[in-house]
C-alpha positions as CSV (number, residue, x, y, z in Angstrom):
1,M,6.7,12.1,-9.3
2,L,5.1,13.0,-6.1
3,T,5.1,10.6,-3.2
4,C,4.9,10.4,0.6
5,P,8.2,10.9,2.3
6,H,7.6,8.2,4.9
7,G,8.9,4.8,4.5
8,H,7.0,1.7,5.4
9,Y,9.7,0.7,8.1
10,E,9.7,4.0,9.8
11,V,5.8,4.1,10.1
12,W,5.7,0.6,11.2
13,E,8.3,1.2,13.9
14,K,6.4,4.4,15.1
15,W,3.1,2.4,15.3
16,R,5.1,-0.3,17.2
17,K,6.5,2.2,19.8
18,A,2.9,3.8,20.2
19,G,1.5,0.3,21.0
20,G,-0.2,-0.1,17.7
21,G,-1.8,-3.5,18.6
22,P,-0.9,-7.1,18.8
23,A,-0.5,-7.7,15.0
24,I,2.1,-4.8,14.8
25,A,3.8,-6.1,18.0
26,A,4.0,-9.7,16.8
27,S,5.1,-9.1,13.2
28,E,7.4,-7.2,10.9
29,Y,6.2,-4.9,8.2
30,E,7.5,-6.9,5.3
31,E,5.1,-9.7,6.2
32,W,2.0,-7.7,5.3
33,P,0.8,-6.8,1.8
34,R,1.5,-3.2,1.2
35,G,1.9,-0.6,-1.5
36,R,2.4,3.1,-2.4
37,I,0.6,5.6,-4.4
38,V,2.7,8.2,-6.4
39,Y,1.4,10.9,-8.7
40,D,2.9,11.5,-12.1
41,R,2.8,15.4,-12.6
42,E,3.6,15.1,-16.3
43,R,0.8,12.7,-17.2
44,Y,-1.7,13.9,-14.5
45,R,-2.0,10.4,-13.4
46,F,-1.8,8.3,-10.1
47,I,0.2,5.1,-10.0
48,L,-0.8,2.6,-7.4
49,Y,2.1,0.1,-6.8
50,A,1.0,-2.8,-4.5
51,D,1.4,-6.4,-3.6
52,Q,-0.3,-8.8,-6.0
53,Q,-2.7,-9.9,-3.4
54,I,-4.1,-6.3,-3.2
55,L,-4.1,-5.7,-6.9
56,R,-6.1,-8.8,-7.5
57,D,-8.8,-8.2,-4.9
58,P,-11.6,-6.0,-6.2
59,A,-12.9,-5.3,-2.8
60,L,-9.6,-4.1,-1.5
61,M,-9.0,-2.0,-4.7
62,N,-12.3,-0.3,-4.4
63,A,-11.6,0.5,-0.7
64,I,-8.2,1.9,-1.6
65,R,-9.7,4.0,-4.5
66,E,-12.4,5.2,-2.2
67,R,-10.2,6.0,0.7
68,F,-7.6,8.0,-1.3
69,G,-10.1,9.5,-3.8
70,L,-8.5,7.9,-6.9
71,A,-10.4,8.0,-10.1
72,M,-10.4,4.8,-11.9
73,D,-9.7,6.6,-15.3
74,R,-6.7,8.4,-13.8
75,T,-5.0,5.7,-11.9
76,D,-2.6,2.9,-13.1
77,Q,-2.1,-0.2,-11.1
78,K,1.3,-1.9,-11.1
79,W,2.8,-4.7,-9.2
80,D,6.2,-4.1,-7.8
81,D,8.5,-6.8,-6.4
82,H,9.4,-4.4,-3.6
83,Y,5.9,-4.7,-2.1
84,R,5.8,-8.6,-2.1
85,S,4.7,-9.8,1.3
86,T,5.3,-13.2,3.1
87,R,1.9,-13.2,4.8
88,R,-1.2,-14.3,2.8
89,L,-4.5,-12.6,3.1
90,K,-7.4,-14.5,4.2
91,R,-10.0,-15.0,1.4
């Protein structure tokens, strides 16, 4: 599996130190829905792990697929308890 080497906590702290904005300064990274994309080199497929709020929102999923260039027929979507947030997205 291929994945990004950066962890959510490290990136969040880097943004915080760089003055990433009021939402970052006033909250912790665990509060926000998040996820990760990995690539399965044996199956030639992407796996998108994410908070259920993200996976259930077609507009968000389309934006993620477009932003990262993920083909629907080569991407599996999976919920992972590790990415559960405490903050709820507005609907």
